[in-house]
C-alpha positions as CSV (number, residue, x, y, z in Angstrom):
1,M,-47.3,105.4,-8.5
2,T,-50.1,102.3,-7.5
3,L,-51.0,99.4,-9.3
4,P,-54.0,100.5,-10.9
5,N,-52.4,103.4,-12.5
6,L,-49.9,101.5,-13.9
7,I,-52.5,99.7,-15.4
8,T,-54.3,103.0,-17.1
9,I,-51.2,103.9,-17.9
10,A,-50.7,100.1,-20.0
11,R,-54.1,100.8,-21.4
12,L,-53.2,104.1,-22.7
13,I,-50.3,102.4,-24.5
14,L,-52.3,100.1,-26.0
15,V,-54.3,103.2,-28.2
16,P,-51.3,103.5,-30.7
17,V,-51.1,99.8,-31.3
18,V,-55.3,99.5,-31.8
19,I,-54.8,102.3,-34.4
20,A,-52.0,100.3,-35.7
21,M,-54.5,97.3,-36.2
22,I,-57.2,98.8,-37.3
23,G,-55.2,101.1,-39.9
24,S,-53.5,97.8,-41.4
25,G,-56.9,95.9,-41.2
26,Q,-56.0,93.3,-38.9
27,W,-59.5,93.1,-37.2
28,L,-59.2,90.2,-35.1
29,A,-55.7,92.0,-33.4
30,A,-57.7,95.2,-32.7
31,F,-60.5,93.2,-31.5
32,V,-58.7,91.5,-29.2
33,L,-56.8,94.5,-27.9
34,F,-60.0,96.5,-27.6
35,A,-61.4,93.8,-25.3
36,V,-58.1,93.6,-23.7
37,A,-58.3,97.5,-22.7
38,G,-62.0,97.3,-21.6
39,L,-60.7,94.3,-19.0
40,S,-57.8,96.1,-18.1
41,D,-60.4,99.2,-17.2
42,A,-62.6,96.9,-15.2
43,V,-59.4,96.0,-13.5
44,D,-57.9,98.9,-12.2
45,G,-61.5,100.1,-11.0
46,F,-61.8,97.1,-8.7
47,L,-58.2,96.9,-7.2
48,A,-58.7,101.0,-6.6
49,R,-61.8,100.8,-5.1
50,R,-61.5,97.1,-3.4
51,F,-57.7,97.8,-1.8
52,G,-57.9,101.9,-1.3
53,L,-55.8,102.5,-4.2
54,H,-57.4,105.2,-5.8
55,S,-55.0,108.3,-6.3
56,E,-55.8,112.2,-7.5
57,L,-53.5,110.8,-10.5
58,G,-55.8,107.8,-11.2
59,A,-59.0,110.3,-11.0
60,Y,-57.4,112.1,-13.9
61,L,-55.6,109.7,-15.7
62,D,-58.5,106.8,-16.0
63,P,-61.0,108.9,-18.1
64,L,-58.0,110.0,-20.3
65,A,-57.2,106.9,-21.2
66,D,-61.3,105.9,-22.1
67,K,-61.7,108.9,-24.4
68,A,-58.0,108.6,-26.2
69,L,-59.0,105.0,-26.7
70,L,-62.5,105.8,-27.9
71,I,-62.1,108.8,-29.8
72,S,-58.8,106.9,-31.8
73,I,-61.6,103.9,-32.6
74,Y,-63.9,106.5,-33.7
75,V,-61.7,108.3,-36.0
76,S,-59.5,105.4,-37.3
77,L,-62.6,103.7,-38.3
78,A,-64.0,106.7,-40.4
79,V,-60.4,106.7,-41.7
80,V,-60.2,103.3,-43.4
81,G,-64.0,103.8,-44.2
82,V,-65.6,101.5,-41.7
83,L,-68.0,104.2,-40.2
84,P,-69.3,107.0,-42.0
85,A,-67.1,110.2,-41.0
86,W,-69.7,112.2,-39.5
87,V,-70.2,109.7,-36.4
88,A,-66.2,110.4,-35.6
89,I,-67.0,113.7,-35.9
90,L,-70.0,113.7,-33.7
91,V,-68.0,111.5,-31.3
92,V,-65.2,113.8,-31.1
93,F,-66.8,117.1,-31.5
94,R,-68.6,116.4,-27.9
95,D,-65.7,115.4,-26.0
96,I,-64.0,118.6,-27.2
97,M,-66.8,121.2,-26.8
98,I,-67.4,119.6,-23.2
99,L,-63.7,120.3,-22.5
100,M,-63.6,123.7,-24.1
101,A,-66.4,124.6,-21.6
102,I,-64.5,123.8,-18.9
103,V,-61.5,125.6,-19.9
104,L,-63.6,128.7,-21.1
105,S,-65.3,128.5,-17.6
106,W,-62.2,128.1,-16.2
107,L,-60.2,130.9,-17.9
108,M,-63.2,133.2,-16.7
109,A,-62.6,132.6,-13.3
110,R,-66.1,130.8,-13.2
111,P,-64.6,126.9,-12.7
112,L,-67.4,124.4,-13.6
113,A,-66.9,121.1,-12.1
114,I,-68.6,118.6,-14.7
115,R,-70.2,115.1,-13.0
116,P,-71.0,112.6,-15.3
117,L,-74.6,112.8,-16.1
118,W,-76.9,109.8,-16.9
119,V,-77.1,110.4,-20.4
120,S,-73.4,110.9,-20.7
121,K,-72.9,107.4,-19.0
122,M,-75.4,105.7,-21.5
123,T,-73.6,107.4,-24.3
124,T,-70.3,106.1,-23.0
125,V,-71.9,102.2,-22.7
126,A,-73.4,102.7,-26.6
127,Q,-70.1,103.9,-27.8
128,I,-67.9,101.6,-26.4
129,G,-70.5,98.8,-27.1
130,F,-70.7,100.1,-30.8
131,A,-67.0,99.9,-31.1
132,G,-67.2,96.2,-30.1
133,L,-69.7,95.5,-32.2
134,V,-67.8,97.0,-35.0
135,L,-64.7,95.7,-34.2
136,G,-65.9,91.9,-33.2
137,A,-68.2,92.1,-36.7
138,R,-64.9,92.7,-39.0
139,A,-63.2,90.4,-37.0
140,L,-65.1,87.5,-37.0
141,G,-66.3,88.0,-40.3
142,L,-70.2,88.7,-39.3
143,D,-72.7,90.7,-41.0
144,L,-74.7,92.7,-38.5
145,A,-76.0,95.2,-40.6
146,V,-79.5,95.7,-39.1
147,V,-77.8,95.6,-35.6
148,H,-74.8,97.8,-36.9
149,D,-77.3,100.4,-37.9
150,L,-79.6,100.2,-34.4
151,A,-76.5,101.0,-32.8
152,L,-75.1,103.8,-35.2
153,A,-78.7,105.6,-34.5
154,A,-78.3,105.0,-30.7
155,V,-74.9,106.0,-30.7
156,A,-75.6,109.4,-32.4
157,L,-78.9,110.2,-30.3
158,L,-77.4,109.5,-27.1
159,T,-74.1,111.2,-28.6
160,L,-76.7,114.6,-29.1
161,L,-78.2,114.5,-26.1
162,S,-75.3,114.0,-24.0
163,A,-73.9,117.5,-25.7
164,G,-77.2,119.2,-25.8
165,A,-77.4,117.9,-21.6
166,Y,-73.3,119.7,-21.1
167,L,-74.2,122.9,-23.2
168,A,-77.7,123.3,-21.3
169,L,-75.7,122.5,-18.0
170,W,-73.1,124.9,-18.8
171,L,-75.3,127.6,-20.2
172,R,-76.7,128.1,-16.7
173,H,-73.3,127.5,-14.7
174,M,-72.0,130.8,-17.1
175,A,-75.5,132.8,-16.7
176,T,-75.5,132.7,-13.0
């Protein structure tokens, strides 16, 4: 068990706490914990790279913690009515679609190694940024209506583009 893995596990443990803060309307606490989670992601990555503390567990655990946090935040924000349900559904559907493609490929003895695509990286950045924007605006009592709407549109567009890119990749793989 490496230090970066312990930090990642701590980030994973933060997920239900952030959800509870959103559910109870404690926006400042939710925003601060989201920022702490983001900082911990940067720290565990730095430690793993700088000190050669990479591990197979960490390679699986880190993206799992990131996805658990993002998906939970989007679903929680939709449940409390801060985000439209369709955006949470879109974010969750994309990740489920990717996971199911990997599982189906494996079950059909045609395993597919999925590497992050550039559009996927942009999608993740947009999703994290938008979640931070929404939580920060709530925490600080800011009205960012125009910025919110533009960021929401960017998240939706990038999520759709990313889902389409992964679907096309999977279809090409399965056709060969």
